Residue, then its C-alpha position, 0 to 999 in steps of 0.5 A: x488541502x494536500x498537506x492536510x491529506x498527507x498529514x492524515x495519511x501518516x497514521x497509516x504509516x505506523x508499523x504493526x506488530x512488536x517494535x524492533x529493539x534497534x534500527x538504522x537508516x541510510x541510503x534512502x532505506x531503513x533497516x530493523x531487527x525483530x525478535x521472533x521464532x518464525x519460519x522464512x515465509x512467516x518472517x517475510x509476511x511480518x516484514x510486509x505487514x510493516x510495509x517492508x521486506x526481508x533485508x537484502x545485503x547487496x553491498x559491503x556497506x549493507x553487510x556492515x550494518x548487520x553487526x549493529x542491528x544484531x546488538x544483544x542477539x546471539x541466534x540466527x536471523x533471516x535475510x531475504x535470500x531464497x533458492x526455490x529448488x526449481x534447479x540445483x544451485x551452482x557456485x559459478x552463478x551469481x548468488x549461486x542461483x539464489x534470488x532476493x525476495x524483492x525480485x532484484x536481479x542477482x547481477x545487481x549484487x556486489x557482495x556475497x558471503x557464503x558459508x560454504x560453496x556446496x550445491x543444493x537441489x531443493x528449496x533453501x533460505x539464508x540466515x546469519x548471526x552476529x558472531x558469524x555473519x556468513x550466509x548459512x543455507x537452511x530449510x525455509x521452514x526450519x526455525x530451530x535456533x532462529x531468534x528473529x529476522x531483519x527487515x528493510x523499509x523504503x525511506x523516501x521524503x526523508x528529513x535531515x536531523x534538526x539543528x539543535x544544541x540540545x539533545x533530540x529524540x527521534x521516534x520513527x514510523x518503523x517502531x524504533x527511537x534514536x537520539x542520532x539519526x542521519x536520515x529521519x524517515x517521513x512521519x517521524x516525531x522529534x522532541x527537543x529534550x530541553x524545551x519539550x518542543x515537538x516536530x513531525x517530518x512531513x514530505x522532507x520538511x519539519x512541521x512544529x507542533x501543534x499540527x493536525x489533531x487527527x495525527x498523534x493528538x497534534x503532538x500535544x501532551x494532553x489533548x488537541x482542539x481545532x479552532x477556526x483554521x488552526x490547532x491548539x493544545x489544551x490542558x486538563x482543569x488546574x493545568x496551564x499550557x507551557x511556553x512550548x505550546x504542547x506541555x501542561x504544567x500545574x497552575x496553583x492559582x487557577x480556579x480550574x485547579x479545584x473546579x472538578x471539570x470532567x474534560x477541560x476548564x476555561x478560567x478568567x480571573x476567579x471565574x471558570x467554565x467547564x467545557x466538553x470535548x467532541x461527542x459530549x455535552x455538559x450535564x446539569x451540574x455544569x461539570x460532568x460531560x455526558x456522552x452523546x449517543x451518536x447511535x440515535x443522533x448519527x447512526x440512524x441517519x445512515x452514515x455507514x455502509x454496513x453497520x454503525x456502533x456508538x462509542x464513548x464520545x463518538x461512533x464507528x462504522x463496521x463492515x461485513x465479512x469480505x469488506x474493510x473500512x476504506x482508508x479514504x472514508x471511514x463511512x465506506x466499506x470496500x471489498x477486501x481479500x487478503x489472500x490469492x483468492x476469496x469467495x465472491x460476496x458482492x453479487x447481484x441478488x437478481x443475477x447471482x452470476x454477476x459479482x464484483x471483486x476487489x481491485x486487482x481480482x477477477x471473478x471465476x466460476x468453480x464447482x464450489x461456487x464463484x471465486x474472486x481470484x488474483x489477477x497476474x498482471x505480469x502476464x499482461x506485460x505492464x512492466x517495461x523490464x521485470x515484474x513480480x505479482x503480489x496479492x491485488x497488484x504487482x511490482x515493477x523493477x528495472x535493470x542496473x542503470x535504469x529507474x522505475x518511473x510512473x510505476x511501470x516504465x524504466x528510464x535511464x537513471x541520468x534522464x530521471x535525475x536530469x543530469x545528462x550524465x550517468x549516475x550510480x543506481x541506489x542499491x538500497x532502495x526497495x521497490x515500491x508497491x503499485x496497486x493494479x488498475x485492472x477492472x475486476x467486474x468481468x467474469x469468465x462466464x461474462x466473457x464467454x457470453x460477450x463472445x457468443x453475442x458478438x459472433x451472432x451479430x457477425x453471422x447476421x451481418x454476413x447473411x444480410x450481405x449474401x442476400x444483398x449480393x443475390x438480389x444484385x445478381x438477379x437484377x444484372x441477369x434481367x438487364x442482360x436478358x433485356x439487352x439480348x432481346x432488343x438486339x434480336x429485334x434490330x437484326x430482323x429485316x423487312x421481307x417483300x412478298x412477290x405478287 
């Protein structure tokens, strides 16, 4: 079951946007070059949308990759180095006082390649070119002669190259394809060009096609179908499945070749039968596949949180503004905010000041209305050593000689590796993102109300205590008075009167 869920999750790993022209994977990271006239901040956001960040160049080995990445380019490319202008840069400091966009400590950088040693006192970012790989400082919003940007992606659970005498083409989730790839990223596809056999890299292991039909059609050339507990590739009418189990070839003597079935055809001798895919039904002519209107059959049963739309052969759920379809269940709409703050949209109709916010956000009351604002988890000291706040979460990082463990803890690298001896820290591995686990339903007004209620309860208890003490004091006074009277009676002596 776990493997099935992992396979289904691979669809989400494919990068968005234009594909890079070239890429390279080494030391548990992949590096890609992307063309585009963008400023520094836009380039970083583009890398983040591809589940990465602007490239860090912390070692001579990383610097040597740049020449290969920029093959065919002549303009400037952004890398992830920035001076935020809070103070003047200082050539005597590590990285002149600049910082990597990933938040890594400058002391972890063992390579610098500045074009000049001048000091600057305002915000600057760094770009390079293929012919001049020295680090050039420029205004972060200056995209003049900028041709693109370099991204760095985490490459964990990677596979080794397939052992094959034939040439193999690897298609990576980061958008580039290569015949020779030292470290093959998780969720990459591989095709043996001699046989057409296909594989997918899953959790460090190769899985042969056909695999789960929900992921890239199971690696099938035409279509994929689940039968019992296994997956098979299917071919259109008049074609048959090749020996590689994924490709389709013409079947000249197959009756399905001239049957005219809309979707697929099953032949037996000289007879055939037309078949339809999921969401379709065979029409009266026995050949045409007619779309089943799921809006009538499925949507009316209310499978979607917000709205349901029929599509050809299926249906899909849509969400209102401020929500998005959950990655875990396509029928559920989850709260969503892609920026530092968004208007609150999920509020109790009977109490408009009681609202829910997306994960990692908290409710605030403003003059303009109720706002869900990002929680700065770094102020809560979750991370052992270093913390960087991001939208809806935070990133923990560690000093040299330590490794992030359990998303927030920093353990010595030799303890994590279980070697008992010191190991070299992997300078290429970018920091992984960890979603926050802070509840987001408590608002500022709600917190103030809670404090008032608690204060009232404490005052009530104190009043009860005072009344109890006063009652006890009265009882003690009465006892003392009674004792005093008894002593006076005992002190009286009998007097005899003379006659």
